[in-house]
N, C-alpha and C positions, 0 to 999 in steps of 0.2 A: 505493499500499500503506498510504504513512503517513497519507494521509487515511481511509482505512478504520480505521485501529488509532484514529486521534483521535474519530473518529464512534462505535467501539464504548468507548471509553472515556468519553465523554462520556453514551451512552444509560446507563452505569455508575451515575452520578452523579446521574442523576434522581430526583426524590421518590419514595418509596412509592407515594404516593397516585395517582400516575399508573398504575400498575399495578394497581388495583383492578379486578379482574373480576367483572361481575354475574350475578349467580345465574341460571341457566338450563339447561332440560333437555336443550336442544339442542349437538349435538357439534359445535363449531368445527372445522372442518377447514380447515388451509391446505397446499396445494401448490406445488411448485417451479415448475411449468410448468402452461400453459393447457390442455394435452393433460390431464394428470393431474388438474386442479380439476375438468373437464367429466367425466372418467369417476367420479370421487369423488362429484360431485353425483349422477351417474346412479344410482351404487350407494346413497348415503346417501338419496337422494330426501327428503322430508318431514320426516326426523329430522335433517338436517345444515345447517349453511350453509357455504358453502365460498369460497375466497379464494386467489387466484395470486399468488406472489410475483414473479412476472413476467409482461411481456405477450408476445403470441405472435411479436412482432417481432423479440426481443431473441436475441442470440446467446448460450446455457446457457455459454458456455466463458469470457465477460466479462462477467460481471453486475455492476453497481456497488453498493455496499451502502445502505440507506436507511433512515432512522429507522423510517418506517410499518412495514418489513419486521421490524423489532424487537419492535414493538407488536402486529403480527399473530402472530407467533411467541410472546410473551408470552401471548396470551389464547386461544395455540389447544390443544383438546384431543387434536389429532391432525396429524401433520404428514408429508405424502405425497411422499417424496425420488425423486428419477428414479435416484440411486444410479451405482454403476459409477464413481465419483469425478468426474461430469460436474457435479453442483452442489457439489462441496464447499466453493463460498462459501458457502454456508449454515451452515457450521460454526460459523462466528464469531459470527454471528448468533445462533444458538441459544446459545449462552453467554451472549452479552449479555441475552438474553430471561429466564434465568433459571428457565427452566420443565424440570423433570426429566423429564416424563412425555414429552417430543420429543425428547429428546438421544437419541443411537445408543445402540440396545438398549432403549429406554425403552419402554413400555407403550403411547404413543401415538405411538410412530413406526414408519410403515409404508414399506420398500423396495420401491419397485413393480418392481423389477429382481428379485426373488428368485425367481421361477418362471420366469424368461426361459430360454430357450435361447441361450447367447452365442453371438454372432460374432467371430469374431478376438481368440481371447484368446492372449495371446505367452506362448510355452514358453520363450525364453530371458532374458535379461540386459535392461532397459532402461534407457536414460539420455539424457539429453537430445539427443544428436546425432540421435534417432530422430524428433524433434519432440514432438507432443501426443499420446503413445500412453499408454492406459490401460492399468492393471495385470491388471482385470479382465474387458478383452473391450471391444468396442467399445459405446458406449454409447446408441446411435441407435437402440433397439430399437422403439419407437413407431412407427416409420414402415412397420411391417409390421403392417397392419389385425389379423391373428390375434391379433398380440399384446396389442392392445387388449382384445380378451375374457379373455386371459390377467392383465393388470392387473387389470381389474374384480373377477376371480375372487379375486386376492391380497388387494385392498383389501376385500372383503365378509368374506374369512375373518376379516380383524384386526378390522374393526368387529364382527363376531359374537362375538369374545371381548371386548371391550369394553364391550360392551351386547347382551349373550345376550337379554335382552328383545325384543328387534326384531332377531333374528337372521333370522328368516323374511324379513320385507322384506326385509334386504342380500340375501340368496342369492336371492329371487327377482327384484329389480331386475337383480343381476347378470347373471342367466340371459336375461331378457328383453333389454337392453343385447347379451349373447355373440350372441344370435340375429339380433339386427338386423345387427349386424356381419358374423355368417356369409352374410345375404343379399345386404348390400352389397359383399362382398368377391369373391363370386361374379358379379356385375354386373362389377366393376371389372376383375376378371382377365378376363371374355368381351371387354369394351373394350379391352383391350392383349394379348389374345391372337394377333391377326394381326403383332404386333411382337415375340414370343417369339424371343429369340436377336440381339435387336439390339443392336449396342455403343454404349454411351454414354460421354460423358466428364462428370465432376463436379469440382465446385470443390473442398469438402471433403471428408473421408470420412464422410458422414454416412448414405450409401444402401447400404450392405450388405445389411441387414434387407430393405428395399425392393425392390432388385434381384431377391434370392433370391426371394421372394414371387411377382414377375411374372416371372421368367424371364429378366431382364436382364443383360447381361455390363458390367462397369465396366471399363473399355478404358483409361483412364487419370483421371490426377487434376492438376487445374490448381494444386494446392499440391503441390510435388515430395513435401512430407512435411507429416502433419497440423499447423495450426497457420505453417508455413513458408511467406510469401510467395512466389509465382513468380521467378525470373529470367527474363530476357530471353532465356539461353541453353536455360531448360527449356519456356517457350513455344514457341522455335522447334522443337525436337525433339517437342513435343506435337502440332503442326501435322503435321509429316511423319509422325508414329504416326498422327493423324486422319486424313489422307489416304490413307496404306497401307492402315489396317484397315479403312475404310468407315464410319467413326463414324456413327452416324445423329443423335444430338443431345446437346447440352449440357443439363444438369441443374444448376441454381445456385441457393443460397439467396438469397433477396431481399435479405439485409443483406451480401453481396459486392459488391465493385467491378464494376460492371455494365461499365466500360470493357474490363478485361481480356477478357469473354466475346462483350461486341460485336465485339471486334478477332478473337478466334477465330472468330465465326459469318462476318465478312466475307472473313476469308481461306481458310476452308473451306468455306462455303456449308452449314455445318451449322448448324440454328436452335437457338435457346437457348431452354428452358423453365424461367424465373425463378420459384421458388415457396417459400413460406413453410417453415419445417419446424416450426412448433407451427402449434395452434388458433389463429385467431384475428389471424394473421400478417399478411394482408390483409384488407379489408373482405368480409364475405359468409361467413368461413371460421370463425365463430366457435364452431361445434360440431366434433365430431373427426370426424364423418362428411362435412360441407361443406367440412372441411379438406384430407382425402383425396381427396374428391372434384375439388377443385380441382389438386391434383398429377396425377391420372390425367386429368384434361382438358387440362391444358397441355403433359402430355407427348404426349397425343395428337395434339394441335395440330402440336407439333414434328414429329414423324412423318410425318405427311400432308403436309406442307410441301415 
């Protein structure tokens, strides 16, 4: 935290000439994730340039601030954020960027979660003992492909407000993307249909939207609470549960420790599907469609084995 404060303070002291923004008719869009950057590029088409602040293999819960991020936000006309408290790390960066347009509530801020049907919204009091709980619900909504179409529509609506002259293009692009996703989703559902009702164990609580869309049951979590590392006693009880409940696969984010999932697999005979949670998280998954196809393929393989 101290390093971040020092970094941001240093950026505030940079000479104003560094912040000079070239005159351009193109909308510069910055997104907090590769998924949102890809969808924004599909919607914006030829009218925009798009940059992601993070790479596909980063854990959005623990993003390190970098000076290049502030520069990107300073020159942004639009900032597309995940929202639901997942990318709160971007708030300090936006303050340092001194760009009123993209601040919370600004004309250029787009909360991609705005029109999402949210899952796991807590109803009672939240405290630190509960782990990494988000007050507005589980923020990993983009892992349901149908929500990708919702995100596209949300982005198109705001770009149309900002740039009404090209609204027709934005809406047409969002419609075309949504139709592509609908066709892909139908194929993905058909591939996973034989495994409907299968029980899986996940590492972090990233998968409720995905599990709901594909009729899978999350029977347990390797993290006893979101963001809390597993203890030996928790792993022991998890192994017992997996054997008892006949769990069929372990779904794990690629950036987590493979030793834990490997040990679980060895002791239970349950296969691991190690997958990215964002486009570009592994080679060959640079588009949202390829990214989601990779997840379906790895899970399909784990079930078949």
